[in-house]
N, CA, C and O atoms as a MOPAC input file, in Angstrom:
PM7 MOZYME 1SCF
protein

 N     -6.36100 1   -11.18200 1    19.34300 1
 C     -6.47800 1   -11.41400 1    17.92500 1
 C     -5.24800 1   -11.01400 1    17.19700 1
 O     -4.74400 1    -9.90700 1    17.38900 1
 N     -4.73700 1   -11.89600 1    16.34900 1
 C     -3.46700 1   -11.66100 1    15.66900 1
 C     -3.88200 1   -11.54900 1    14.17200 1
 O     -4.32900 1   -12.52200 1    13.56400 1
 N     -3.72000 1   -10.33500 1    13.60500 1
 C     -4.16400 1   -10.06000 1    12.26200 1
 C     -3.22700 1   -10.68900 1    11.30000 1
 O     -3.70400 1   -11.23400 1    10.30500 1
 N     -1.86500 1   -10.67100 1    11.50200 1
 C     -0.90100 1   -11.03000 1    10.43400 1
 C      0.01200 1   -12.09500 1    11.10400 1
 O      0.11900 1   -12.24800 1    12.32100 1
 N      0.61900 1   -12.76900 1    10.19700 1
 C      1.64600 1   -13.71700 1    10.47200 1
 C      2.96300 1   -12.75800 1    10.50500 1
 O      2.86700 1   -11.58300 1    10.15100 1
 N      4.12100 1   -13.28000 1    10.91900 1
 C      5.38500 1   -12.55600 1    10.75400 1
 C      5.60400 1   -12.03600 1     9.58100 1
 O      5.67800 1   -10.80800 1     9.51700 1
 N      5.74100 1   -12.73400 1     8.52100 1
 C      6.02800 1   -12.31700 1     7.20900 1
 C      5.00300 1   -11.36100 1     6.70200 1
 O      5.41600 1   -10.36300 1     6.11200 1
 N      3.81300 1   -11.52100 1     6.84300 1
 C      2.75100 1   -10.68900 1     6.37500 1
 C      2.93600 1    -9.24400 1     7.12100 1
 O      2.84500 1    -8.22900 1     6.43100 1
 N      3.17900 1    -9.15000 1     8.44000 1
 C      3.40800 1    -8.07200 1     9.25000 1
 C      4.69700 1    -7.33500 1     8.60800 1
 O      4.70900 1    -6.11300 1     8.46400 1
 N      5.64800 1    -8.06000 1     8.28000 1
 C      6.93000 1    -7.35000 1     7.85700 1
 C      6.65500 1    -6.79100 1     6.47600 1
 O      7.14600 1    -5.70100 1     6.18300 1
 N      5.93200 1    -7.43000 1     5.63300 1
 C      5.54000 1    -6.92900 1     4.35300 1
 C      4.61800 1    -5.65700 1     4.40900 1
 O      4.83200 1    -4.67300 1     3.70200 1
 N      3.69800 1    -5.73800 1     5.19900 1
 C      2.69100 1    -4.55100 1     5.43100 1
 C      3.49200 1    -3.36500 1     6.08700 1
 O      3.34700 1    -2.23200 1     5.62700 1
 N      4.29400 1    -3.58700 1     7.10000 1
 C      5.17700 1    -2.64000 1     7.73700 1
 C      5.95200 1    -1.78800 1     6.56500 1
 O      5.95000 1    -0.55800 1     6.51300 1
 N      6.60100 1    -2.63600 1     5.65600 1
 C      7.42600 1    -2.16500 1     4.57600 1
 C      6.51100 1    -1.17300 1     3.72200 1
 O      6.90700 1    -0.03700 1     3.46200 1
 N      5.31700 1    -1.63300 1     3.31200 1
 C      4.57100 1    -0.89000 1     2.47500 1
 C      4.00000 1     0.38000 1     3.20100 1
 O      3.91600 1     1.44800 1     2.59500 1
 N      3.61500 1     0.24600 1     4.48900 1
 C      3.13000 1     1.46500 1     5.17600 1
 C      4.23200 1     2.48800 1     5.37200 1
 O      3.91300 1     3.67400 1     5.45300 1
 N      5.57700 1     2.10200 1     5.46000 1
 C      6.67600 1     2.96400 1     5.56200 1
 C      6.99900 1     3.70700 1     4.27500 1
 O      7.44700 1     4.85400 1     4.28500 1
 N      6.76000 1     3.02500 1     3.18400 1
 C      7.12400 1     3.39400 1     1.85400 1
 C      6.32000 1     4.68700 1     1.47800 1
 O      5.19000 1     4.87600 1     1.92700 1
 N      6.92700 1     5.54200 1     0.66000 1
 C      6.09600 1     6.71400 1     0.22400 1
 C      5.77400 1     6.62500 1    -1.28600 1
 O      5.43800 1     7.58400 1    -1.98300 1
 N      5.92300 1     5.32400 1    -1.70500 1
 C      5.64900 1     5.02400 1    -3.08500 1
 C      5.26000 1     3.52500 1    -3.13700 1
 O      5.62900 1     2.76900 1    -2.23800 1
 N      4.45600 1     3.05300 1    -4.26700 1
 C      4.28500 1     1.61800 1    -4.42000 1
 C      5.60600 1     0.92100 1    -4.74300 1
 O      6.52100 1     1.48500 1    -5.34200 1
 N      5.64900 1    -0.37300 1    -4.29800 1
 C      6.89500 1    -1.09500 1    -4.37300 1
 C      6.59200 1    -2.42400 1    -5.23900 1
 O      5.51700 1    -3.02100 1    -5.18400 1
 N      7.60900 1    -2.78000 1    -5.99000 1
 C      7.52800 1    -4.18000 1    -6.52400 1
 C      8.02300 1    -5.21600 1    -5.46100 1
 O      8.60900 1    -4.85600 1    -4.44000 1
 N      7.76400 1    -6.46800 1    -5.74500 1
 C      8.13600 1    -7.37400 1    -4.76100 1
 C      9.69600 1    -7.30900 1    -4.33900 1
 O     10.05600 1    -7.41600 1    -3.16700 1
 N     10.54900 1    -7.12800 1    -5.38500 1
 C     11.96900 1    -7.01200 1    -5.03300 1
 C     12.20000 1    -5.82800 1    -4.06100 1
 O     12.96500 1    -5.98200 1    -3.10900 1
 N     11.56000 1    -4.64500 1    -4.27200 1
 C     11.75800 1    -3.42100 1    -3.33500 1
 C     11.29400 1    -3.89100 1    -2.09500 1
 O     11.97000 1    -3.62700 1    -1.10000 1
 N     10.04500 1    -4.67400 1    -1.95700 1
 C      9.54100 1    -5.00200 1    -0.60700 1
 C     10.57500 1    -5.90100 1     0.07300 1
 O     10.90700 1    -5.71500 1     1.24400 1
 N     11.03000 1    -6.78800 1    -0.61700 1
 C     12.00200 1    -7.79700 1    -0.02700 1
 C     13.31000 1    -7.05500 1     0.34200 1
 O     13.89000 1    -7.31300 1     1.39700 1
 N     13.71200 1    -6.25100 1    -0.42100 1
 C     15.10500 1    -5.46800 1     0.06700 1
 C     14.83100 1    -4.33400 1     1.16300 1
 O     15.76100 1    -3.80400 1     1.77000 1
 N     13.59200 1    -4.02300 1     1.35700 1
 C     13.44700 1    -3.04900 1     2.33800 1
 C     12.70100 1    -3.59400 1     3.70600 1
 O     12.36800 1    -2.83300 1     4.61400 1
 N     12.50600 1    -4.89000 1     3.72100 1
 C     11.86600 1    -5.41300 1     4.94900 1
 C     12.82500 1    -5.57200 1     6.04900 1
 O     13.97800 1    -5.97200 1     5.88900 1
 N     12.27500 1    -5.22600 1     7.23000 1
 C     12.91900 1    -5.71300 1     8.52700 1
 C     12.39400 1    -7.01300 1     8.91400 1
 O     11.27900 1    -7.14800 1     9.41900 1
 N     13.18200 1    -7.95300 1     8.68100 1
 C     12.82900 1    -9.45700 1     8.98000 1
 C     13.96800 1   -10.21300 1     9.44800 1
 O     15.04600 1   -10.13000 1     8.86000 1
 N     13.81200 1   -10.91100 1    10.41600 1
 C     15.02000 1   -11.67700 1    11.12100 1
 C     15.83000 1   -12.61300 1    10.31100 1
 O     16.96600 1   -12.90000 1    10.68900 1
 N     15.30800 1   -13.13800 1     9.16700 1
 C     15.94800 1   -14.02200 1     8.48800 1
 C     15.77200 1   -13.79900 1     7.02800 1
 O     14.88500 1   -13.07400 1     6.57800 1
 N     16.67500 1   -14.46700 1     6.26800 1
 C     16.60300 1   -14.16800 1     4.69700 1
 C     15.37500 1   -14.99200 1     4.24600 1
 O     15.15100 1   -16.13200 1     4.65200 1
 N     14.56100 1   -14.28000 1     3.32900 1
 C     13.38700 1   -14.90400 1     2.76600 1
 C     13.46500 1   -14.86600 1     1.21900 1
 O     13.73800 1   -13.83700 1     0.60200 1
 N     13.20800 1   -16.05500 1     0.63900 1
 C     13.27500 1   -16.16900 1    -0.84700 1
 C     12.37600 1   -15.13400 1    -1.51400 1
 O     11.33800 1   -14.79800 1    -0.94300 1
 N     12.70300 1   -14.63200 1    -2.63900 1
 C     11.99700 1   -13.80700 1    -3.49900 1
 C     10.57200 1   -14.24100 1    -3.66800 1
 O      9.59400 1   -13.51400 1    -3.49900 1
 N     10.55700 1   -15.56300 1    -4.03700 1
 C      9.18100 1   -16.13600 1    -4.37700 1
 C      8.32100 1   -16.29600 1    -3.19400 1
 O      7.10300 1   -16.23900 1    -3.36700 1
 N      8.80800 1   -16.49100 1    -1.99000 1
 C      8.12000 1   -16.50000 1    -0.76100 1
 C      7.34200 1   -15.10000 1    -0.55700 1
 O      6.16200 1   -14.99800 1    -0.22400 1
 N      8.26300 1   -14.00800 1    -0.82900 1
 C      7.74900 1   -12.64200 1    -0.57200 1
 C      6.51000 1   -12.39900 1    -1.55100 1
 O      5.45500 1   -11.85200 1    -1.22800 1
 N      6.84600 1   -12.92300 1    -2.84500 1
 C      5.92900 1   -12.75500 1    -3.89700 1
 C      4.46600 1   -13.38100 1    -3.62800 1
 O      3.37700 1   -12.85300 1    -3.85500 1
 N      4.72900 1   -14.60300 1    -3.10400 1
 C      3.50700 1   -15.41900 1    -2.77000 1
 C      2.68700 1   -14.83600 1    -1.55200 1
 O      1.46400 1   -14.97400 1    -1.54000 1
 N      3.36800 1   -14.16200 1    -0.49000 1
 C      2.65800 1   -13.74700 1     0.71900 1
 C      2.07500 1   -12.30800 1     0.31400 1
 O      1.04800 1   -11.87300 1     0.83600 1
 N      2.78700 1   -11.61500 1    -0.63400 1
 C      2.32200 1   -10.41100 1    -1.09600 1
 C      1.09500 1   -10.51500 1    -1.84600 1
 O      0.17500 1    -9.72200 1    -1.64700 1
 N      1.01900 1   -11.50700 1    -2.75400 1
 C     -0.19300 1   -11.94300 1    -3.65300 1
 C     -1.34800 1   -12.30700 1    -2.65900 1
 O     -2.49800 1   -11.94100 1    -2.89900 1
 N     -1.03600 1   -13.01800 1    -1.55700 1
 C     -2.11200 1   -13.43000 1    -0.57400 1
 C     -2.66000 1   -12.11600 1     0.13100 1
 O     -3.86500 1   -11.96200 1     0.32900 1
 N     -1.76900 1   -11.24000 1     0.47200 1
 C     -2.30000 1    -9.98600 1     1.13500 1
 C     -3.19500 1    -9.28000 1     0.12200 1
 O     -4.25100 1    -8.76000 1     0.48100 1
 N     -2.73000 1    -9.25800 1    -1.28400 1
 C     -3.57600 1    -8.59100 1    -2.11000 1
 C     -4.92100 1    -9.29500 1    -2.32600 1
 O     -5.88700 1    -8.58300 1    -2.60100 1
 N     -5.06700 1   -10.51900 1    -2.23700 1
 C     -6.31000 1   -11.23000 1    -2.34300 1
 C     -7.13000 1   -11.12800 1    -1.18600 1
 O     -8.34600 1   -11.25800 1    -1.33100 1
 N     -6.55900 1   -10.87500 1     0.15100 1
 C     -7.23300 1   -10.58600 1     1.25400 1
 C     -7.83300 1    -9.26100 1     1.09900 1
 O     -8.74000 1    -9.04600 1     1.90300 1
 N     -7.57700 1    -8.34500 1     0.30500 1
 C     -8.05900 1    -7.13600 1     0.17300 1
 C     -7.28900 1    -6.00700 1     0.98200 1
 O     -7.81900 1    -4.94800 1     1.31600 1
 N     -6.05600 1    -6.33800 1     1.24100 1
 C     -5.25700 1    -5.41400 1     2.12200 1
 C     -4.32300 1    -4.49800 1     1.28100 1
 O     -3.90600 1    -3.41200 1     1.68200 1
 N     -4.03400 1    -5.06100 1     0.04500 1
 C     -3.09700 1    -4.42200 1    -0.93700 1
 C     -3.76100 1    -4.01300 1    -2.12600 1
 O     -4.71100 1    -4.69000 1    -2.51900 1
 N     -3.36500 1    -2.90500 1    -2.81800 1
 C     -3.78100 1    -2.61600 1    -4.23600 1
 C     -2.51500 1    -2.86700 1    -5.03700 1
 O     -1.39300 1    -2.81600 1    -4.53200 1
 N     -2.76000 1    -3.14300 1    -6.33300 1
 C     -1.52600 1    -3.37600 1    -7.19100 1
 C     -1.85600 1    -2.89500 1    -8.63700 1
 O     -2.99900 1    -2.80700 1    -9.08600 1
 N     -0.73400 1    -2.60000 1    -9.29300 1
 C     -0.79000 1    -2.15600 1   -10.76800 1
 C      0.41900 1    -2.81100 1   -11.46100 1
 O      1.51300 1    -2.90500 1   -10.90600 1
 N      0.18300 1    -3.22300 1   -12.60700 1
 C      1.28200 1    -3.75000 1   -13.41600 1
 C      2.09300 1    -2.63000 1   -13.92700 1
 O      1.58000 1    -1.60200 1   -14.36800 1
 N      3.53500 1    -2.86400 1   -13.85600 1
 C      4.53800 1    -2.09300 1   -14.39300 1
 C      5.54400 1    -2.83000 1   -14.94000 1
 O      6.40400 1    -3.40900 1   -14.27700 1
 N      5.44300 1    -2.82800 1   -16.47000 1
 C      6.46400 1    -3.82500 1   -17.18100 1
 C      5.89800 1    -5.13000 1   -16.84700 1
 O      4.71100 1    -5.43500 1   -16.96100 1
 N      6.89000 1    -5.90700 1   -16.40500 1
 C      6.70900 1    -7.40900 1   -16.11200 1
 C      6.26700 1    -7.49500 1   -14.52800 1
 O      5.73200 1    -8.54200 1   -14.16500 1
 N      6.43900 1    -6.59600 1   -13.71200 1
 C      6.24300 1    -6.65000 1   -12.34400 1
 C      4.97200 1    -6.00200 1   -11.73000 1
 O      4.44700 1    -5.05000 1   -12.30900 1
 N      4.56500 1    -6.39900 1   -10.79800 1
 C      3.32600 1    -5.77000 1   -10.06500 1
 C      3.93800 1    -4.80900 1    -9.06800 1
 O      4.85100 1    -5.22000 1    -8.35200 1
 N      3.47600 1    -3.46300 1    -8.95500 1
 C      3.79700 1    -2.65600 1    -7.89600 1
 C      2.55600 1    -2.84500 1    -7.00200 1
 O      1.42400 1    -3.05100 1    -7.43900 1
 N      2.91400 1    -2.74500 1    -5.62300 1
 C      1.97500 1    -2.85500 1    -4.55800 1
 C      2.06400 1    -1.66000 1    -3.62400 1
 O      3.06600 1    -0.96600 1    -3.45100 1
 N      0.84400 1    -1.51200 1    -3.03100 1
 C      0.70400 1    -0.38100 1    -1.90600 1
 C     -0.44500 1    -0.74700 1    -1.06500 1
 O     -1.40200 1    -1.38000 1    -1.51100 1
 N     -0.34700 1    -0.34100 1     0.17100 1
 C     -1.40600 1    -0.68700 1     1.16000 1
 C     -2.77900 1     0.07600 1     0.64500 1
 O     -2.84800 1     1.19100 1     0.12800 1
 N     -3.85700 1    -0.85300 1     0.93700 1
 C     -5.17800 1    -0.13000 1     0.57400 1
 C     -5.63200 1     0.96500 1     1.55000 1
 O     -6.38100 1     1.87700 1     1.20100 1
 N     -5.15900 1     0.83400 1     2.74000 1
 C     -5.52000 1     1.84700 1     3.81300 1
 C     -4.20800 1     2.00100 1     4.67200 1
 O     -3.34400 1     1.13000 1     4.78000 1
 N     -4.19200 1     3.22600 1     5.25700 1
 C     -2.99500 1     3.53500 1     6.13200 1
 C     -3.04200 1     2.59600 1     7.41000 1
 O     -4.00800 1     1.91900 1     7.76400 1
 N     -1.89800 1     2.68200 1     7.98500 1
 C     -1.64900 1     1.68100 1     9.21400 1
 C     -2.82900 1     2.19400 1    10.28600 1
 O     -3.49000 1     1.39800 1    10.95300 1
 N     -2.98000 1     3.54900 1    10.34400 1
 C     -3.97300 1     3.93400 1    11.44100 1
 C     -5.45400 1     3.57500 1    11.00500 1
 O     -6.24800 1     3.16500 1    11.85200 1
 N     -5.82800 1     3.73400 1     9.65000 1
 C     -7.02400 1     3.28500 1     9.18700 1
 C     -7.36300 1     1.74200 1     9.33300 1
 O     -8.48100 1     1.34800 1     9.66600 1
 N     -6.34300 1     0.94600 1     9.06700 1
 C     -6.28300 1    -0.44500 1     9.33000 1
 C     -6.59600 1    -0.83200 1    10.77600 1
 O     -7.53300 1    -1.57700 1    11.06700 1
 N     -5.75900 1    -0.28500 1    11.66800 1
 C     -5.73500 1    -0.56300 1    13.01200 1
 C     -7.28200 1     0.01800 1    13.45700 1
 O     -7.98800 1    -0.70700 1    14.15800 1
 N     -7.69500 1     1.14100 1    13.08800 1
 C     -9.09900 1     1.55500 1    13.64000 1
 C    -10.24000 1     0.47900 1    13.18300 1
 O    -11.14100 1     0.08000 1    13.92100 1
 N    -10.03500 1     0.09200 1    11.85500 1
 C    -10.94700 1    -0.92800 1    11.33600 1
 C    -11.14200 1    -2.11800 1    12.09600 1
 O    -12.25900 1    -2.53900 1    12.39800 1
 N     -9.86500 1    -2.76700 1    12.46700 1
 C     -9.71500 1    -3.94700 1    13.20500 1
 C    -10.17800 1    -3.76200 1    14.57800 1
 O    -10.75800 1    -4.68900 1    15.14200 1
 N     -9.96600 1    -2.61200 1    15.18400 1
 C    -10.59600 1    -2.33800 1    16.58400 1
 C    -12.03800 1    -2.31300 1    16.68000 1
 O    -12.67700 1    -2.76900 1    17.62800 1
 N    -12.65200 1    -1.60900 1    15.37200 1
 C    -14.05800 1    -1.64500 1    15.35000 1
 C    -14.59100 1    -3.07700 1    15.28500 1
 O    -15.51200 1    -3.42200 1    16.02700 1
 N    -14.03500 1    -3.90500 1    14.42100 1
 C    -14.35500 1    -5.20500 1    14.26300 1
 C    -14.35000 1    -6.05800 1    15.44400 1
 O    -15.23500 1    -6.88900 1    15.64500 1
 N    -13.26200 1    -5.84300 1    16.31000 1
 C    -13.26900 1    -6.56700 1    17.65900 1
 C    -14.13800 1    -5.97700 1    18.50800 1
 O    -14.65800 1    -6.75400 1    19.30800 1
 N    -14.51000 1    -4.65200 1    18.59300 1
 C    -15.49200 1    -4.10000 1    19.57800 1
 C    -16.86100 1    -4.73500 1    19.21400 1
 O    -17.55600 1    -5.23500 1    20.09800 1
 N    -17.27200 1    -4.71500 1    17.84000 1
 C    -18.48100 1    -5.23900 1    17.55100 1
 C    -18.70500 1    -6.67900 1    17.77700 1
 O    -19.83400 1    -7.15400 1    17.89700 1
 N    -17.57500 1    -7.39400 1    17.83700 1
 C    -17.64100 1    -8.91800 1    18.11600 1
 C    -17.38400 1    -9.24300 1    19.57100 1
 O    -17.09700 1   -10.40500 1    19.85700 1
 N    -17.45700 1    -8.35800 1    20.47800 1
 C    -17.09900 1    -8.64900 1    21.79200 1
 C    -18.13800 1    -8.53700 1    22.85200 1
 O    -17.90100 1    -8.11600 1    23.98500 1
 N    -19.29600 1    -8.93300 1    22.42800 1
 C    -20.43400 1    -8.93800 1    23.28800 1
 C    -21.02000 1    -7.56200 1    23.41600 1
 O    -21.38500 1    -6.93200 1    22.42300 1
 N    -21.11200 1    -7.08500 1    24.66600 1
 C    -21.58800 1    -5.72900 1    24.83700 1
 C    -20.48900 1    -4.73800 1    24.60700 1
 O    -19.47900 1    -4.73200 1    25.31100 1
 N    -20.69900 1    -3.84600 1    23.55800 1
 C    -19.67900 1    -3.01800 1    23.16800 1
 C    -19.25700 1    -1.88300 1    24.21000 1
 O    -18.13800 1    -1.36900 1    24.21300 1
 N    -20.32300 1    -1.54300 1    25.12700 1
 C    -20.06500 1    -0.52900 1    25.99800 1
 C    -19.07300 1    -1.03800 1    27.06600 1
 O    -18.05100 1    -0.43500 1    27.39300 1
 N    -19.48600 1    -2.20800 1    27.56900 1
 C    -18.55500 1    -2.95800 1    28.50000 1
 C    -17.15800 1    -3.21000 1    27.95200 1
 O    -16.16400 1    -2.86200 1    28.58900 1
 N    -17.08200 1    -3.81700 1    26.76600 1
 C    -15.70900 1    -3.93000 1    26.14700 1
 C    -15.04500 1    -2.74200 1    26.18200 1
 O    -13.91900 1    -2.70100 1    26.67700 1
 N    -15.68600 1    -1.53800 1    25.63000 1
 C    -14.86800 1    -0.31100 1    25.48500 1
 C    -14.48100 1     0.13300 1    26.76600 1
 O    -13.36000 1     0.62200 1    26.89800 1
 N    -15.34300 1     0.02300 1    27.85400 1
 C    -14.85500 1     0.37800 1    29.19100 1
 C    -13.76500 1    -0.35600 1    29.74200 1
 O    -12.87700 1     0.21300 1    30.37600 1
 N    -13.78000 1    -1.73100 1    29.51400 1
 C    -12.59700 1    -2.43400 1    30.08200 1
 C    -11.27600 1    -1.96300 1    29.27800 1
 O    -10.19000 1    -1.89200 1    29.85300 1
 N    -11.41800 1    -1.68600 1    28.08000 1
 C    -10.35800 1    -1.35100 1    27.24900 1
 C     -9.79300 1     0.04900 1    27.70000 1
 O     -8.57400 1     0.21200 1    27.75800 1
 N    -10.54200 1     0.91000 1    27.97200 1
 C    -10.18300 1     2.27200 1    28.43000 1
 C     -9.72900 1     2.25800 1    29.82700 1
 O     -8.97700 1     3.14700 1    30.22600 1
 N    -10.11600 1     1.34900 1    30.57200 1
 C     -9.59100 1     1.30400 1    32.00700 1
 C     -8.12400 1     0.89000 1    32.11000 1
 O     -7.47700 1     1.08800 1    33.13800 1
 N     -7.59300 1     0.28500 1    30.97600 1
 C     -6.26300 1     0.07000 1    31.08000 1
 C     -5.44900 1     1.28300 1    30.45700 1
 O     -4.23500 1     1.12100 1    30.34200 1
 N     -5.95300 1     2.36600 1    30.08600 1
 C     -5.28100 1     3.53800 1    29.56500 1
 C     -4.49100 1     4.22300 1    30.75700 1
 O     -4.86600 1     4.24300 1    31.93000 1
 N     -3.29200 1     4.79800 1    30.22800 1
 C     -2.55000 1     5.54500 1    31.21400 1
 C     -3.21300 1     7.08900 1    31.32900 1
 O     -4.11100 1     7.41100 1    30.55100 1
 N     -2.79200 1     7.87000 1    32.18600 1
 C     -3.27500 1     9.22600 1    32.20400 1
 C     -2.90300 1     9.94900 1    30.89700 1
 O     -3.64300 1    10.84300 1    30.48500 1
 N     -1.94200 1     9.65000 1    30.31900 1
 C     -1.48400 1    10.34300 1    28.97700 1
 C     -2.58000 1     9.81500 1    27.87300 1
 O     -3.05100 1    10.51800 1    26.97800 1
 N     -2.85100 1     8.61500 1    28.08600 1
 C     -3.70800 1     8.04000 1    26.99200 1
 C     -5.13500 1     8.53900 1    27.14300 1
 O     -5.86600 1     8.58800 1    26.15400 1
 N     -5.55700 1     8.91100 1    28.34300 1
 C     -6.80800 1     9.36500 1    28.72600 1
 C     -6.95000 1    10.78700 1    28.27200 1
 O     -8.02500 1    11.21400 1    27.85200 1
 N     -5.74400 1    11.60700 1    28.36300 1
 C     -5.69300 1    12.89300 1    27.72900 1
 C     -5.86800 1    12.91800 1    26.37100 1
 O     -6.56300 1    13.80000 1    25.86700 1
 N     -5.29300 1    12.00500 1    25.65300 1
 C     -5.36100 1    11.84900 1    24.13200 1
 C     -6.75100 1    11.61300 1    23.89700 1
 O     -7.40100 1    12.40700 1    23.21800 1
 N     -7.29200 1    10.53200 1    24.43000 1
 C     -8.71900 1    10.20800 1    24.24300 1
 C     -9.58200 1    11.48200 1    24.53200 1
 O    -10.40400 1    11.74900 1    23.65500 1
 N     -9.53800 1    12.16500 1    25.42900 1
 C    -10.39900 1    13.32800 1    25.72200 1
 C    -10.16400 1    14.38100 1    24.60800 1
 O    -11.13200 1    15.07900 1    24.30500 1
 N     -8.94000 1    14.58300 1    23.94000 1
 C     -8.74400 1    15.48300 1    22.91700 1
 C     -9.36700 1    14.94300 1    21.62400 1
 O     -9.97100 1    15.68700 1    20.85100 1
 N     -9.21600 1    13.70500 1    21.42200 1
 C     -9.90300 1    13.12200 1    20.17200 1
 C    -11.36800 1    13.15000 1    20.29700 1
 O    -12.01800 1    13.37700 1    19.27600 1
 N    -12.01200 1    12.93700 1    21.48600 1
 C    -13.51300 1    13.08800 1    21.53200 1
 C    -13.96600 1    14.53200 1    21.29900 1
 O    -14.97300 1    14.79500 1    20.64200 1
 N    -13.22100 1    15.41000 1    21.83600 1
 C    -13.56500 1    16.84500 1    21.52400 1
 C    -13.38100 1    17.16400 1    20.16700 1
 O    -14.22500 1    17.87000 1    19.61500 1
 N    -12.38800 1    16.74100 1    19.53700 1
 C    -12.14200 1    16.96600 1    18.14100 1
 C    -13.24500 1    16.44000 1    17.18600 1
 O    -13.70800 1    17.11800 1    16.26900 1
 N    -13.62300 1    15.18500 1    17.47800 1
 C    -14.63800 1    14.46400 1    16.63400 1
 C    -16.05300 1    15.10000 1    16.89200 1
 O    -16.88400 1    15.16800 1    15.98600 1
 N    -16.28200 1    15.54200 1    18.10600 1
 C    -17.60000 1    16.24100 1    18.25300 1
 C    -17.56400 1    17.52400 1    17.52600 1
 O    -18.57100 1    17.85000 1    16.89800 1
 N    -16.47000 1    18.33700 1    17.53500 1
 C    -16.52900 1    19.56900 1    16.85800 1
 C    -16.71200 1    19.33800 1    15.40900 1
 O    -17.48700 1    20.00200 1    14.72100 1
 N    -15.89600 1    18.27400 1    14.92200 1
 C    -16.08800 1    17.97400 1    13.45400 1
 C    -17.60000 1    17.60400 1    13.00700 1
 O    -18.10800 1    18.07000 1    11.98700 1
 N    -18.20800 1    16.78300 1    13.81500 1
 C    -19.62200 1    16.39800 1    13.63400 1
 C    -20.51700 1    17.67500 1    13.69000 1
 O    -21.39400 1    17.81400 1    12.83800 1
 N    -20.32600 1    18.61600 1    14.66500 1
 C    -21.14200 1    19.72500 1    14.73900 1
 C    -20.87800 1    20.70700 1    13.46400 1
 O    -21.75600 1    21.46700 1    13.05500 1
 N    -19.81300 1    20.63300 1    12.98000 1
 C    -19.55700 1    21.58000 1    11.83700 1
 C    -20.26300 1    20.90800 1    10.55500 1
 O    -20.76600 1    21.59700 1     9.66700 1
 N    -20.25500 1    19.55700 1    10.54000 1
 C    -20.86600 1    18.82200 1     9.37600 1
 C    -22.45900 1    18.90500 1     9.41800 1
 O    -23.15700 1    18.73800 1     8.41800 1
 N    -22.93400 1    19.17400 1    10.65000 1
 C    -24.41000 1    19.28000 1    10.68900 1
 C    -25.11700 1    20.47200 1    10.17800 1
 O    -26.34600 1    20.52800 1    10.22600 1

């Protein structure tokens, strides 16, 4: 499943890296992208990302300032959840996914599960 096109990904990466909202000009100047892209193209794609619900925006003078609606990690977790729920049997899908983990990934998963269980126990 490919969530973003190349330019969309470059724009999202730029906004995720930024510690503040950016106007289109700032996005274009900060983007890591292989080729030169017109300001109007970046503006159009940024507007599309806003209408897809991935960005927030606020008027600042004549320009819009944009920022990501969710962090990269929140976005990735949401997409993974959507993929799991659409993959037939979630248990089998999750098992197949985890079978590809390295030993280090398995250790991280174990730590995460322990932390989530503890958090849920405190909340109850």
